[in-house]
N, C-alpha and C positions, 0 to 999 in steps of 0.2 A: 504494499499500499504506500502510495506517494504522499508525503507531507507537504502541503502547499502553504507558502508563506506570502502569497500575493498581496493580501490586505493586512499583513502584520509588520511590514518593514517601512519605516519612515525614511531612512536614509542610510547610507553606508558606502564603503569603498571595497572593491574587489581588485586585488593587485596580482600581476604576474611578472614583476620586474626581475625575478630571479628564476632561472630555468628550473623546471621540475617542481616548482613551488607556487601554489596560489594561496595567498593569505588575505586578511582584511578583517573588517568588522561590519556588523549590521545592527543598527539601532532600532529596537522593536518599539511599537506603539503601545502605550499603557497609560493608565491614569497617573501612576506615580513613576519617578525616574527609576529605570532599571539598568543594570550593567549591560553592555552591548554583547551580542553573540560574536564570539571570536572564531575566525576561520583559519585552519591550518591544514591545508589539503595538498595532496600529491597530484601533479599533472601540469599541463600547459594549455592555455587558451588556444583555440584552433585558428588556423589561417592568419588573416591580417590582425587578429586580436592578440596573437602571441606577443608577450612582452609588454602588453598595454595594461592600463588601469581603467576600471569602470567605476564611474561615480554615480551613485543612486541618490537622487535629490527628492525632496518632498514634492507631492503634487502641486501643480500651480493653482488649483482651486483655493478659495478662501478657507482659512482654518476652521471656521465654524461649519463648513460643509464636509470636512474630512470625516470618514467613518472611523469609529473607535473600535478597531479590532482588538481581540484578546490574544496575547501571546500563547502559543500552545503550551499547555502545562508541562508536558514531558520534553520539551525542546532543551537539549543540553547546551550549556553556555559555551563549552569547548567543542567545537565541531571539527574533529579530526576526521581523516578518511581520505577519499580519492575523488577527483573531479570526474563528472559524468559527461556533461555537454553544455554548450553555451552558444547562443545565437544573438546577433545584434542587427536590428533593423533601423535604417535611417528614415525617419519620419519627422514631421514638425516638432514632435516630442519623441526623441529617439527611445525605442523600447528595446529591451533585452530579456532573454530567458536564460536562467542559470540553474544548474542542477548538480547535485553531488551526492555520494553515498557516505553517510556518517553514522554516528551512534544511533540516530533515529531511523536508520534505513535511508531510503531515497528521499531527498528533500529537493523541492523545486521552488524557485522564486521567479516571478514575472514582474517586471517593472516597466511602467509606461513613461517614465521620466528618467532617462539614463543618458550619461555623457561619456564619451570615449576620450580619455586623456593620454596624450603622447608623453607627458612629463608628470610623473606622480607627485612632484613638488610644486604643482601650480598652486596659486593662491586660493583658487576656489576649493581645492581639496583641503588646504589648510584650514579654511573657515569652517568647513564641515567636520573636521576632526576635533573640534572643540567640544567634547562631550562632557557629561557629568563626571568630573574627575573623582568625586567622592564615591561614585559607584565603581569606577575603574580601580581605585585604590583600596577599597574596602577588603578586609580579610575574607578569603574564601576557604571553605572547609576542605580538608585533605581528601575526603571522599566526595565523589560526585553525587549530587542529589538531583533528581531521584537516581538510585543505583542503576548501573548498566545491567541489562539482562544477561543471564548466564548463557553465552553462546559458545559452543565447543570450538576449540582451535583445530584447524585442519591438520591432518598428519602429513608427514613428508611423503609417504607412499601414495597419497592422493594427488600429488603434483608431478608434473613431468620433469625430466632431466634438462636443466637449462642449456647444457652443452649440446643437446640434440636439436635445439630450436634454431631455425635458419636465419632469423632476423630479430631485431629489437621490437619491430611491429608485432611479430608473433609472440614474443615474450610478454609484451604489454597486454595481450588478450588474456593471459593467465595472471599477470600481476594485478590488473585492475580489480577483478573480482575477489582476489586474495586480500587486497588491502581493504576493500569494502567489508569482507568478512571479519577481518581483524578489528576494524573500527567498531563493529557491533559488540565485540568482546573487550572493548576499552584498550586497544593496543594501536599505537600510532607508529608508523615507519616513515621517516622523512628521507627523501632522495635529494642528495646534494647536486649542485649544477653539473658536476663532472661524471656522474655515474650514468650508465645506460640501463635500460629496463632489464636486459639479460643479467647484468652484474647485480642489480638490485634483487632480482628473483633469486640468484644464487646465494646472496647474503641471507635472505629470508629463510631459504630452505636449510642452509648449512649452519647458520649461527642463531637466528632468532627463534625459529620454531622449536628446536630442541630445548632452548632456554625456557620457552613458554610452557612446554610440556613437563618440564622438571619442576616448575613452581607449583607449590601446593596452593589449593583454593580454600579460602576461609569464608563461609557465608557471611554476607553483610560487610565485607571488607575488600571488596573488588575495587581497585583503584586504576587510574590511568597509568599505563606503562608505555614509555616512549623509547624508540630506537631510531638510529640515524645511520645512513651509509657513510657519513663523514668519518666515523670512527676507523674505517678501513680504507679511506681515500688519502693517498699520499699527497695529492694537491691541496686538499683541505688542511691536512696536518702541517704542511709547509706554510700555507697562508696563516695559519694560527701561530706558528712560531715566528713569522715575520711580524705579526701584529703585536706580539708580546714586546713590552719594553726591554731593552738590553739589560742584562743582569749586571749589577755593580761589580766592577773589577776589584778583586781582593788582591792587595799587594802586601804580601807578608814582609815583615821587617827583615832587612838584610842581615844575615848571620854575622856575628862579630868574630873577627879573627883575634884569638888570644894574644898573638904576637904583636898585634897592633894596638892593644888596649893598655892604658896606663894602670900600673898596679902600685899600691903604696908599699914603701919600704919602711922598716921600723925607724922610729924617730919622730919626734913631735914638731920639730921646726921645719926642716926641708924634707922633700920626698924625692925620690929618684924613680924614674920609669924607663922602661926600655922602649925606644921608638920603633923597634923592629928592624932597624938598619945596622944594628951592631954597635952604635955609639951610645954613650951614656951622657945624660945631661941632668942638671940639678935646677929645680924650680921651686918657688915657694908655693906650697899646697894650700 
């Protein structure tokens, strides 16, 4: 069953400025200020939309004529998962349709007032990102409420051997439903910009799924678990090392040569030390 948000979203931003990642936020309509829905999806917008940002604006009708929709009670605030499809139609008020597979299953949003932004840093986007900061910054529970349904994790035997797949497009046909299934089980897997669909499928099969099956399940304590391909990406690891500030250089004290150090000689008035050159001199200590 598809969850429709057509009359529930006042405004928002959907970004694809990083390859393999679609993120953003959706401000839901409600009588009282509510935290926005956060998007953290795997995928890329299709065609000319790739690398772009979609700005969802409030309807142009007067405020008193807006419908007052109710936010779906079981819509999770953290929408992890995988992108499904997106269309953009150029009209007097540009319209778009955006869908993804997340914790609530298939979710679809149709907006009749949408704008395509070439630059995510445009001033219009900035003005609409001024949300209720008290809602954004308020403490959130460790466990997601309502709890995720208990969805069984697919076994490795149910998936194909990635090495036998002929292309990344074929790997994506297996990767997309797998990510959708994991999202229903409160498991997110983020693809870095440098990984292919085949490599991501290999990491899921060989690293992530065995770890998920080894974890014990405690009723009522199911929490969001996140994994990323960046952990095994040499490019991401190098970028992280380059981003880190240089470590302070520790310069140890130069070891002293006993032959070069003055040493006191018995006597209270004058002292003699060996300069290390074989000569002896007297100074006042």
